[in-house]
Each structure stands twice: as C-alpha cells, then as structure tokens.
C-alpha positions in Angstrom: -0.1 -0.1 0.1 3.1 2.2 0.1 2.4 5.1 -2.0 -0.3 3.2 -3.8 -3.6 4.9 -4.8 -5.8 4.8 -1.6 -9.5 3.6 -2.0 -11.8 6.1 -0.6 -13.3 3.6 1.7 -9.9 2.8 3.2 -10.7 4.6 6.3 -8.2 3.1 8.5 -5.1 3.8 6.1 -6.3 7.5 5.7 -6.8 7.7 9.5 -3.5 6.6 10.2 -1.5 8.8 7.6 -3.3 11.8 8.8 -2.7 10.9 12.7 1.2 10.3 11.7 1.2 13.9 10.0 -0.3 15.1 13.4 2.0 13.4 15.5 5.3 14.4 13.5 3.9 17.9 13.1 3.1 18.0 16.9 6.6 16.7 18.0 8.4 19.7 16.0 5.6 22.1 17.3 5.9 21.1 20.9 9.6 21.8 20.8 9.1 25.4 19.0 6.5 26.2 21.7 8.8 25.0 24.6 11.3 27.5 23.0 8.8 30.4 23.1 8.3 30.6 19.4 5.3 32.2 17.7 4.8 29.3 15.4 4.4 26.5 18.1 2.1 23.4 18.3 -0.9 24.2 16.4 0.8 25.9 13.6 3.3 23.0 12.8 0.5 20.3 13.2 -1.8 22.1 11.0 1.0 22.7 8.3 1.9 18.7 8.6 -1.8 17.8 8.5 -2.5 20.2 5.4 0.7 18.8 3.6 -0.6 15.2 4.0 -4.2 16.0 2.9 -2.6 17.7 -0.3 -0.7 14.6 -1.2 -3.4 12.3 -0.6 -5.8 13.9 -3.1 -3.7 12.5 -6.3 -3.0 9.2 -4.1 -7.1 8.8 -3.8 -8.5 10.1 -6.8 -8.5 8.2 -10.1 -9.7 11.3 -12.0 -6.5 13.3 -11.3 -4.2 10.0 -11.7 -1.3 11.0 -14.1 2.3 10.1 -13.4 3.5 13.5 -12.4 0.2 14.6 -10.3 2.0 13.7 -7.0 5.2 15.6 -8.0 3.2 18.6 -8.8 1.5 18.6 -5.6 4.8 18.1 -3.7 6.2 21.0 -5.6 3.2 23.4 -5.0 3.1 22.6 -1.1 6.9 23.3 -0.9 6.6 26.6 -2.7 3.5 27.6 -0.7 4.9 26.8 2.9 7.8 28.9 1.8 5.6 31.9 1.7 4.3 31.1 5.2 7.9 30.6 6.3 8.7 34.1 4.9 6.0 35.7 7.3 7.7 33.9 10.2 11.2 35.4 9.2 10.6 39.2 8.3 9.6 41.3 11.5 9.4 44.9 11.6 10.6 46.3 15.1 9.4 49.5 16.5 12.6 51.2 14.7 11.0 50.3 11.3 13.8 48.5 10.0 13.3 45.2 8.6 15.4 42.3 10.4 15.6 38.6 9.6 14.7 36.8 12.7 13.2 33.3 13.0 15.0 31.5 10.3 15.0 28.2 12.4 11.3 28.7 12.8 10.6 29.0 9.3 12.9 26.0 8.4 11.0 23.7 11.1 7.7 25.0 9.3 9.2 23.8 6.0 10.4 20.5 7.8 6.9 19.9 9.2 5.4 20.3 5.7 7.7 17.9 4.2 7.1 15.3 7.0 3.5 15.7 6.4 3.6 14.9 3.0 5.8 11.8 3.7 3.3 10.7 6.0 0.6 11.4 3.6 2.3 9.1 1.3 2.3 6.1 3.8 6.3 6.4 4.5 5.7 6.1 8.3 9.5 5.0 8.9 10.8 8.0 6.9 8.4 10.2 8.9 9.6 8.9 12.3 13.3 9.0 11.4 12.8 12.7 9.9 11.0 13.6 13.1 13.7 12.3 15.3 16.4 14.1 13.4 14.5 17.3 13.2 14.1 17.1 17.0 17.9 16.3 17.5 18.6 19.4 15.3 16.2 21.8 17.3 17.4 20.7 20.6 20.6 18.6 20.5 22.3 21.1 18.3 20.8 24.0 20.2 22.4 22.6 23.5 25.8 22.3 21.8 25.7 25.8 20.2 25.0 27.1 23.6 27.8 25.3 25.1 30.2 26.6 22.4 29.1 30.2 22.9 29.2 30.0 26.8 32.8 28.7 26.4 33.8 31.5 24.0 32.5 34.0 26.3 34.1 32.4 29.4 37.6 32.5 27.1 37.0 36.0 26.5 36.6 37.0 30.1 40.0 35.5 31.2 
C-alpha cells in the first residue's frame, strides 16, 4: 500500500496517515512551543496535516491520476509553505527597519510540511526518522551551540 492509490473507503489507512502527520507536526511544534516561538504546536500540526491532505488527493482520486500529479502537488506545497515561512522570518520592530529573525522557525515549518507529505504518502518509517532527526537538530544542536558560545564568552573574560 506504500505510495499506492488509496481507495476512498480505506478509512483506517487514511486515518493512520493523517494521525501520523499530526504526530510529526506536533513533535516539532511542541519543541518550538517550549522555546517560546510564535509558530508553535498548532501551527506545525496544521502545516503537517495540510501537507498530508494535499498529497492524499492524487493518491486517492483516479480522475487526477497522472504520473506526475503527486510531483506537482509536492512542488506546490513546498512553494506555498515557503511563503508561510517568509512571514515567520520578516519582522518590523519599532524602529521600522526590517530584520531577518525566525529562520529556524521557518525551517521547522518547512520540515513539518515535508514530514506531513511523507506521512501522507504512507512512508511512516521515513516520517519517524525525519522527526527524530529534526528534534535532534532543534534541541541537541541548540544545546551544543549554547555550550560553544558559553565557552567562547568564558574564554574572552579570562
């Protein structure tokens, strides 16, 4: 059933794919929520779920079934989520100057969309591995960065 066309009456298959999309988006969103970011749990869950729904359309319909239908959907979602990420990046502080901030949050939104598409395609192993790796980057690498910068600050104070 992997990447196969889903029958409209395969409720269990659909439910599992959509639930997995919510789960992977939720894991990433929870991490962002704990960091106090504007794009948190609900945003990432919705982006992941929406992406899964978009890829399920060509997988479920026989009318739209062409060899490149899924590819076009994936390209469209990736582009559309880029605009959502751009809104997360650009901020106009009180001084009126545009500043780039929120690059990691925008990247997390983009990854949540990709993981939602992967879940929608039924690639559950890739979804779980991708989620674990994303969480490692968001939490583990942040920890390493903090340690590095705290050591550099300590060296400068000597």
